[in-house]
N, C-alpha and C positions, 0 to 999 in steps of 0.2 A: 708085196701087196700089204694092204691095211690087215691088221689082226681082226678076228671076229669081234672082239670087245670093242675095238676102235670103230668098226663099221656100225655096230649096234648103237654105240653112243653118238655117232654122227646122225644116224637115222632118227634117234629119239630126239635130238635137238632140232634137226630140221623139221620134223613133224610138228613139234611144239611151236615152231616159228613159222610154219606154212610153207616150208620149202621142200623140194623133193631132190635128194642127191643122185647123181648119175656118174658112177665110176667110169673113166675113159682111159684107155692105155696111151702111152707116149713112149718115145725112144728112151727116155731116162727112167721113168717109173710111173706109178699109177697116178693120173691126174684126177681131179675131183671137181665136178661141176655142180652148182645149185641154180635153181630157177627162182627169180624173184620178179614180181610185176611183169611176168611174160618174157623176160629176157634171161639168158643163161650166162652166168659168171663161172670162169673156169680158173682154177689153180693148176698151172702147167708145170709147177715144181721148183725146187731150189736150183738156181743157176750160178751162185757165187758165195764165196766166204772169205772174209778178211779179219784181221786183227791188229791191234796195236799193243805191244807188251805192257804189262801191269807196272814195270819201273821205268817206263819212258817218262821224261821230264819236259814240260812245256818250256817256252822261251823265257819265263820269269823264274824258272827253277823249281816250280812245285810239280808233284806227280800228276800226269795227265790221267784223270779217271772220272767216272761217272758220266762219260760223254753220251751215253745212251739215253739220257733222260730226255732229250729232244733233239731231233736233227731236221735240217731242211737244206735245200739246194741253194747255194748263193745264186742270186738272180743273174741269169746271162751266161753261166759258166757251162751248162750241159751240152756236150758235143759228141756226135757220132762221127767215127772215122770211116774211111773207104774200106778199111780192113774188117770192120765189124765190131771194133772195140769201141768203148765209150769213156769219156773222161768228164771231170767237172770238179767242183769244190763242195763239200759239205760244210754247213755251219752246224757244229756240235756244241750242245749246251749241257754242262754238268749241273748238279743240283747243289746242295748246301755243303759239300766238301766231305772229307773223312770224317764220319761221326759214329763210328762203331763204339767209342767210348764217351760218346756226348758231342754235341754240336760244337763247332769250331768257328773261329773268327775268319771264315773264308770269304774272300771277296768274289762276288759273282762275276761270270765271265762267259764268254763264247769263243770257240776255237774254230779256225779255218783248216780244213783237212782235204787235200786233194787226193783224187782217186783215179784209177784206171780200171774199168770193168771189162773183163774178158769172159763173157758168159759161157758157161760149161753145160752142155746138154746131154752128154754121153752117159751111157750106163755103167761103164767100168769105174771102179773106186780109184779116185786120185789119192796119192799120199798126202799126209797133213801138210807138208811143206809146199807141195804143188797146189793144193786146195787154196792156200793163201794167196797164190799168184792170181787167182780169178778175180779178186778185188784188192788190187794193190793200193795200199793207203800210205800217204806221206803227210805228216804234220807241217803246217804252214805258219800259222801265227795265232795270237791270242788277243782279244779285246776285253779289257777289264770294265766292270760295272761300276758306276757312280749314281748317286742320288743328287739332291740339290745341293748347290755351293761347292761342287767338286769333292763331296764327302764319299768315300768308299762304302759300298754295301757290305753286309756281313751275313754269314750263315748261322750265326748264334740264334738260339731259340729266343723269340721275341717275348720279353717279360715286361716290356714298356709300350706306351702308346703315345704317338705324337698327335695332338689335337688337329682337327681340320684347319687348314690355313690357305691363304693365297698370297699373292704378291710376287710370285716368281715370273721373271721375264719369259714371254713366249708361252706360258701356261693359260689355256683359255677359261679354266675354271679352278676353283680352290681345291687343293688336295684334300681327299677324305682322311678319316683317321688312319694312320699309318703304323704298321707293326714295327717296333724298334728293338734292336739288341741293347740290353741294359748295360752298356759300358761307360767309361768315363766320358766318351764322346760319342753319344747315341748314334747309331747307324741304322739305316733302313734294313731290316731283316728279310732276306729273300731265300726262299727254297724253291728255286727255279724248276719248271718242269717241261711245259709245252713251249714251242717256239714257231713262229711264222716270219719268214724273210720277205720283207717288202721290195718293191722294185726300186725305191729311192734309197735303199741300203739302211733303213730302220728295221726294227724287229718288234713284234708283239710277243710278249713273254707272259706265260701263266705262272701263278705262284701257289704253293700249297698252303703257306702260312696264313695269307689274308682271309680266304683265298682271293687274290686280286688278278688283274691283267694290267701289265705295264707296256706303255710304247716306250722303246729305248732307241736312242739315236745310234747312227753308224759308229760314233766314237764311244758308245757304251753308256752315255748319260741318260737319266730319266727324263722323258718328255711329258708323259700323261698317264693317268691311273684310272681305271675302271673298277669301281666298287659294286659287287653283286647285290641283289636284293636282300632284305634283312633275314629272310628264311635260311639263307646260305651263310651268312656271317656267324662267327662263333661267339656266342652269347652265354654269360653266366645266368644263374637262376633269377637275378635281379634285372636281367636284360642289359648288362654292360658288355662291351667288348672285351675279350681275352684271347689273344691270338697265340698263346703257347701251344706247342705241338706235343707237350709232355703229357697232358691230360685231356680228355674229351670235354667239350663245352656242354652246356645244358641243352642247347639248340644250335643247329648250323652244322657246318661241315665237320665230319669226323677228323680227329687229329691225324695228320699224315695222309689224309684222303681227300685233299683239296682239288684244284683244277689241274689234274695230270694231263688231260686232253685239250689241245688247241688246234684249230685249223681254220682256213679262210676260203671262202667262195669269192675268187678274185673278180668274177664277172660282175657281182652285185656288191662287192666290198662288205660282205657280211662275215663277221668273225664268230666263230663257234667255240664254246668252251664246255667241258664236261667234267662233273665230279668223278672221282674215282670210284665211289660208291655212294649209298644213300646218305642224306643228312641224318643227324641224330634223331630228330623228331619223326622222320620218315623210316625209322628202323635200323639207323646206320651204327648203332652201338653193339650189334651183334651179327656176325657173319651169316647166320641163318635168316636174318630179316632185313639185310642191307642191299637187297637186289635192285629196287628201284631208284636209279639215280636220275640227276637232272642234266639236260643239255640246254645251254643259253646261247642266244644270238645276239649280236650287237652290230649296229650300223657304224661302220668305221670309214665312211666315205669322206669325212671331213673332220678327222681328229685334232687338226691345227686350229680350228675355229670353235669347236664345241665338244663337250664330253660325249662319246659315243652313247647313244641311247639303246636301252634294251628293247629289242623288236621280236623276240620269240623265246619260248620255253617249252620243252617237251620232257616227258618221262621215258626213260630208256630202261627196259628190263634186262639186266645182266645174266649171263648163264650161271647155272648152279652146278656144283660138284655132285658126285654120286652120294655124298652125305648130306646134300641140301645147302651147302655153304656157298656164298656169292664168289664168283670169279671176277674180282675187281678189274676195272678197265684202266690201263695205263697210257692209252694214246687213242686218238681219233683222227681220221683224215677225211676230208670232203672228197666225194666221188663225183656226184652229179646232184642237181636240185633235189633235196630231200633224202639223198643216200649217202651213207658214210661207212667207212671201215672203222672197226673197233678192235684194238688189241686188248683181249681179256685173257687172263692167266691166273695161275696158282703161284706160289712163291717158292717153287721147288726147282732144283737144278744145282749147278755148281755154286757154292756159297749159299745155298737155301737150307732149309730145314731137312729136306730129303733130297737125295741125288736125282730121284725119279719123278719128273714133272708129268702130270696126268692131263693139264689143260693149258696150252699156250697157243692162242689162235688170233688170226686176223679175220674177224667175222664182219658180216654186213648188217646195218640197221637202217630201217626206212621210216621217216617221220611224216610221210604225205598224207596218212590218214590219222595221225596221232592228235591229241588235244593239245592246242596251244594254251598254256596257262599263265603266261605272263601277264602281269598287271591285274591278276585276280586275287582272291583271298589266300591262295597258296603261297604267295610271296611274303606272307606274314607266319612266322614260326608257330603261332597258335593254331594254325590249320594245316596239319600234316597231309601230305599226298597219299601216304601209306602208313596207317596207324599199325604198329607191330608188324610191318611188312606186308599188310594187306592193302592193295591199291584201292583208293577210293573209287566207287562205282561211276562217279562222273567223269572219270578220266579214262581215255583210251591211250594206252602206251604204244611206243614205237614197235614195229615189227623187226625182231631180232633173229638173224639167220646164221647158223654155223657155216663157215666157209674154209679157211686155209689153216691147216695144222702146221706149226713150226716144229713139231717133234716127231714127224713121221720118220720111223726107223729106216727105211730104205733110202729116203731122200738124204738124210743125215750121213748115212754110210757111204754115199757117192763122194762125199768130201771128208772121210775119215773122222766124222763126228758122231756122237751118240747121245742118248738121254738114258739116265740111270747109271748104274755102277759100270766100271769103276770111276773113282773121282780123280780125274787127271785132266790135263790141259785140253783134251778133245771132248771133254763133256761139256755140253751147252750150258752156259750161265743161266742163273735162275731168273734175273730181272731184266725183262725186255720192256722198253718203255718208249719206243719212237717208231714212227712210219714216215715215209716219203716216197712219192710216186714220181716217175719219169717215163717219157714215151720210148718204146722200142724202135718205133720208126721203121716198121716192117710193112712194106706195101701189101704183102700178101695177108697180113693180120693187123689191120690199122687200129684195132681197139686193144692191142696188147701193150702192157705197161710193165716196168720193172718196179717192184715193191721193195724198198730198202728198209731194214730194220737194224737197230743196234741196242747192245746191252749196256746197263748200268752195273759197273763192277764194284760200286761202292769204294773205289779208290784202294782196294785191297792189294797190298804189295808188302813184301818183306824189307823192301828198300825204298819206302815211301818218304816223301818230303812234303810238308804242309806249312806254308807260311814261313819257308827257310828252316823248320825244324824237322829232323828225321823222325820216322815212326816205322814200327814193324807190325803189321796187322796179322802176322802169323801164317799167311798164305799168299800165294800169287795168282790173281785171278785177272786174265788178260781182258782188254776191251774187244768183244767179239761183234761182227757185223754179218748179217745174211741179206741176200737178195734173191727174190723170187720173181718168176715171170707169170703174170696174170692176165686174163682177158676180162675187160670191164666194158661190156657193150653199151652202156648208158653214157659212157664218157666220150666227149669230143676230144680227139688228139689235140686239136688246136687250143682247147681250154687248158690242157696240161702245159703246152708250150707256153702259153701266156703266163701261167702261174710261175713257172720257173725261168721264164725268159729265154727259152731255146728258140732256135731258128727253124721256121717250117720248111 
């Protein structure tokens, strides 16, 4: 059962967000439900765990790491077997490479990872070895990232800027100013985070440096770039762009707090991106005032013929710690019109500042009654939405509701996992940054879905290799994956099938 402190915390967060938690028992552990807009959303618990070892090397010889920065199902691969197991292929996207000692010239990439999911709903604790069999993962291949003229991308901090330019074949509009790694041959600097896999094999990728959104071909080449409003761009005191992640800008996205979240409403071809926390002018330079972040929406129905227009923008209030600090959001996922999942968390766990994470959740937020501020004065950095963290009275923020805890003690124990001491391979990693939904296809529960999430291990390995050079990060942090079963009553099973290309 949940601890008294955990239940009190959940109640407080739900009351603040306008929801009422209702504990419900299950065969495995205590399920938790919340009500939102008259519907009941249920977390039915953890059903699978898997990992890829920290020293595993991808096909080009580098250490396979950071893959939890973004995950998506490869279109058309999700399959349920007659025996009740599930299989498919995940597209896993690392960020800017091993950067504990500074950024590196790491070429962006996406990995294909096959899996077999055998959900476990029993109450008895599995051994750590058996727990890993519930989500068996097999590395398949790697797609490297390139920009214009077949030039590879880089993970180095962007200390240079390429002016806006056009003239590239197949590009419907001029490229905006792009962040460049200041090397002898300047490369597009990418700190990739969110990812959406399209039915035609292309990908939408969100980036922290810009923060920009890129359309990438199936072969890894850059096709299109989306530049956000000026209020979000990193600007100096004189109003000039400066994409470095080493220091905060005067206005715009906080350094290393760019577009972490990216998701798609496939039915309307609306792409949503969310900042990890507030912009600088909105209070983002301090964790105690950085709560009010921004969600942006773009019409991507015709990216081959026009630059996707901004069609919506809303304010999302992130949860706060018991000390009043913002629990930043590392990922979002479209649920149904106006409703999203948000992965908000602290930075604690294995490889974090503290072994004991106090908040790591997949929450719900609803924008149906929130103020759409796109195209208003708030897209100018001179007009903050939240001066010193106080939301402008003319703006109604989204409704944010506490939902699924990833650090429930009893749930983790069923898979021989834990939160807090001791620091060992069964301790849950600190950085969880991805979400992906797939249908359970259970006729008795048609609105049940599997929620996949993966951790970013920061490439930490004692036997690491980056760009062909060995490194020792002083520890071995495996790439961990979790799968939960959830009931999402507002979701049509068919809509998720269409999103990932599964068969009805």
